[in-house]
N, C-alpha and C positions, 0 to 999 in steps of 0.2 A: 479474617478473610481466608477463603479457600486456597490451599496450597496447590501449586501447579502439579498436575499428574502426567501431562504430556509436554514434550518440548521438541523443538526442531522440526524435522520432516513429519514426525508422527502428529504433532499439534496441527500442522497445516493440512495434512491428509484427513484429519478428523473434522475439519470445518464443514458445515452443512452445504450441500450442493443443490438443494431443492428450493432455495429461496435466495433473495438478494442479501448479501452480507453487509454488515456495517462495521467499517474500520473507523475508529475514533482517533482523530488527529490531536495529539496532546499539545500541539502548537496553539490550539484554541482553548485549552484548559486554563483555569485560574492558577497560574504558576505559584502564586503566594499561598494558595490553599489547595495544593495538589492532592493531598491525602483525602480531603473531603470530596473533591471532584472524582477521584478514582473510585471511592466508595459509591458515589451516585451512579456512575456509568458501568460499574462492574457487572451488574445483572443483564445489561443490554449490549455490551460491546462484544463483537466476535473477535476482533483484534484491536490492539493498540497500535497506532501508526505514529512513528517518530521520525521527523525529518532531520537530516544532518546536512549542513551547508558550510562550505569552506570560504565563502566570500570571494571566490574566484570563478567557480562554475556557476554560482548564483550571486545575487546582489549583496547578501549579508551572511552573517554567521548564524548557525543554529546548532542544536543540542550536542552534547558531549557524552562519552561513555559512562561517566559517573552518574549522569542523569538516568541513562538506561538501566544501570545497575540498581538504582534506587527503585525504579518502577518495577523491575523484575522481581524484587522482594515483596512487592505490595499487590501483585495481581496473579490470578490464575489464568489470565488470557494470553494468547500468543502475542509476541511483540514483533512488529514489522518495522524494520529500519530502512529508510529510503536515503541512500547515499548520493547526495548532490555534490560530488567532489570531482576534482581533476584526476585524470588517469594515473598520474605518477604517485598518488597517495591512496588510490582506491583499494589496493590490496591490503595495505597496513590498516586502513580504516575498517575494512571487512573483518580483519582479525580482532581488532580492539573491540568492536561492537558485539561480536559473537562472544568474546570472553566476558563482556559485560552482561550478557543475557539475552541477546537478540535470537529469536527463533527463525526469522526470515530476513535476509539481506537482499535488497533490490539495488542494483547498480544501473548506471545509464548505458544504453547502447552506444552513446556518443563516446564512451571510453574505449570502444574498439577492442583490440586484442587484450588490453589490460582488464577490460570488463569481463571478458571470457575467462581470463585467469582468476579473477576475483570470484566468479561464479563457482569455478572448480574448487577454489580454496574454501569457500563457505561450506561446500558439501564435505570436503575433507575434514573440516572442523566440527561437523555434526549438525550444521544448520541447513535450512532450505534456502534456495536462491530464487531471485526474480530479476526481471529486466524492466527498465522504465524508458519511455521516450518523451523528449521534449515535443511541444506542439509543432515546432518547425521541422522536425526530423521525419523523413518519409517512413511510413509504417513498415515498409520492406526491410528496414534496418533490424527488425526483430528476428529475421530468418536465421542468422548464425546461432542464435540463442535458444530457439524454440525447443530443441531436443534436450536442453540442459536445465530448464527452469520450471518452477511450479506457478509462478505469477508473471503476468504481463500487465504493466500499468501504463496507461496513456494519460498524459497531462492534457487537460482541456483548457488550460490558461497558460500564460507566460510563467516561466519557472520562478519559484521563490518569492512571489508577491501575493499576499492575501487579498481577498475581497474583490477579485476580478469576475467579470461575467464570462460565462461559458462561450468558447469559440463556436461559431457556426459549423466548423469543420469537425468538431469532436465526435459527433455520432457517426458520421461517415467513416471516420478513422477507426472507431470500434468495430464497425461492420467489416472493414477491410482486415483488421487484425483477426477477427473471428474466422474469416475466410482462410487466412494463412494457417491458422491453427488446425482447421478442418483438413486442409490440403496436406498437412504434415501428420494427420492422424492423432493430434495431441489435444483436441478440443475437450476431452474428458479428463485430461490430466493437468491442464493449465487453467488457472483462474484469471479471468480478464477483469481488470480493475480500471475505474475511472477516478481521477484525482484532479480537483480544481473546478471551480464554478458549480459546486454542489449546492443547489437550492431546491426549494419545494417544487418549483415548476420545471427544473431540469432533470431531477432524478428519474421521473417516469420516462423521459426521452432517452436517457442513458441506459436505463434498464431495457427498454424496448429495442435498443440498438445492440444489446448483448452484454452489457456490463453485469458482472456477477458479484462485484463488490464496489462500494463507493466510499471515498475517504471523507468522512463527515467532520466539519468544523462547527461553525456557528449554528448550523441547522440542528445539530444535536445539543451542543453545550448551551445554546441560548433558549432551548425549549424547556418549559417548566414541567410539561407532562411527557417525560421521555418514553415511558411505556407506550403511550398512545402513538407517539411519533414512530417508534420502532415497529409497532404493529402495522402501521401504514406502509412503512418501507418494506417489511417482509412480505406484504401482500401484493406488491407490484409484480406484474407478470412480464416476462420477456417475449418478444415476438420472434426471437431467434430460437430455432429448435436445437 
């Protein structure tokens, strides 16, 4: 497998900006056959997306630093770690997952000042930083973070539960986030991501609303013709200039 040539901010800055990106959520991979799944998706993934959950901020536990460390040794793709954790541990979790090999750490706006400190820490440690919003959180909560992050991710379903349908509010929230980025002059520096409810019928809607990357689960891992699926995804156009 190709060794990584770029990491951290350089890896994120090198992502294509002329098409919709595909983040592959390893929560949907075959964990018992992870090596085989990684080999299958490596030619098609723009990023690997790894969710981390502390069973307090979210309903259950999810992945650990040693899992990220193993993935980092087996892929040339950037690794995006989404920290769904309480504010009191977000800083230490940021450190641990960067040390394990994460290129991009996204923390929740709901973490407040602790989230801002974690963003600064991620950058001090040589990684890139992002911000995530729960579906219930007003989009305006990204304002304190906009000048400091490279990714803004909006959840389109309730946090930490797989298999839900996309909220009817999701597309309007993406449009609102795009407006805030434009008002801040950061629309060309920040990638807008949609996570949750990613289905064949919803991806075109999210793309039209301004999504620049989507977090793919079963839509990718369950498709036997992944090349065809990704060609379709890359061809979707945004209605947002």
